[in-house]
N, C-alpha and C positions, 0 to 999 in steps of 0.2 A: 459226528462227528469222519467226517469223512479220511481213509485211510488208504490211498493210490497204490497198487501191486506191480505199478508198471511206469515206466517212462511214459506211453500213450498213454496212459490211462491220468498220468497227472498235466499233462499236453491239453488233455482234450477239458480239465478245469482252466486252466489257463485260457483258451480261447475264447472263451464261454460263458456270462455268468458273473455274480457278485463273489467273488472270493476269499476269503482271510487264507493265509499260507499260515499255518502258523511251525514253526522249522526247531525242531527237537531232537535230542539222539535221549539213550534210556540212563546214559551213565551221568547226560548233566544233572544236578543238585539243585541247581535254578528251576531248571524245566521241571522238574518232578513236583517245582516248588506252584510253582503258577498255574500247572495243571486243571486241577482238582476244580477249577472256578470258571475253569474253561464252557463246562455245561451252562453256566449261570449269565455268561455273556453271550452264546449261541440264541439260548431265548431272550436275551435283552435287545439284542440285536438281527432282530429274524430275514433281516433285506440281505443279512453275509452268509454264504456257506462255508463253514472253517471244516479246512484241510488242512491236516497232518501230515507234515513229511520231515521223515525220521532223513535228518542233515548226511549220515554216514551210509545208508542205503543211496541216499539222490545227494552223492558229494560234488559232482562236476554241476548236478544244477546249484548248488548251494554257494560254490566256487562261482556261476558265472552271475546269479542273482549277489552276487558279493555281499553276502551272508556268511560274517567267520565269526559269528556272537550269538552263542543262539541262549536261550529260547528268542526267538526274532519273529517281526508278523509284516507280512507283504497283504498288502488290501491290490487287487485285480479285477478290476472291471473291463468285461468283453473283452481281452486281450492288453489293458493299456494299462499299466501300475500309477493307480492313484492314492498310495499312501505307503510310508515303512514307517515299523519299530524296529531297527535293525542296532541292536551292539550286545555286548557283552554283560550288562549288569539282572538281577536279578529284577524282576520289575512284580507291581502289585496291581493286584483285579481294579485299585481307580485309576493308574497307568495304564490300563490295559481299556478301560473306557471308557478317557478324555480322548485315547488314540481313536476307537473306533465312532466314536461321537464326532470327531472332527475330519470324518470322511465324508464325501458326497454320495447321494449312487445316483 
């Protein structure tokens, strides 16, 4: 999983390629619950590159992208959003896999 260190680095992942942006925070219990299965999902969906976004560090991005609940996922292909799973509910591996399966690359 990629963890951008700057807004410029974050923007470079938005502009080109197939990326799943995983919005999270250290204090988020539901984020900590789902995070251990992300490497498995990365292996199952190699057409997507996963990018972890700390919601607190990138609060302006989260607000602009209407990320008001975490954990949340946003799929972006070459600068265009192609899907989102954004809400404040705890997510399961099955829910994330269904979301990723629904995306077309």
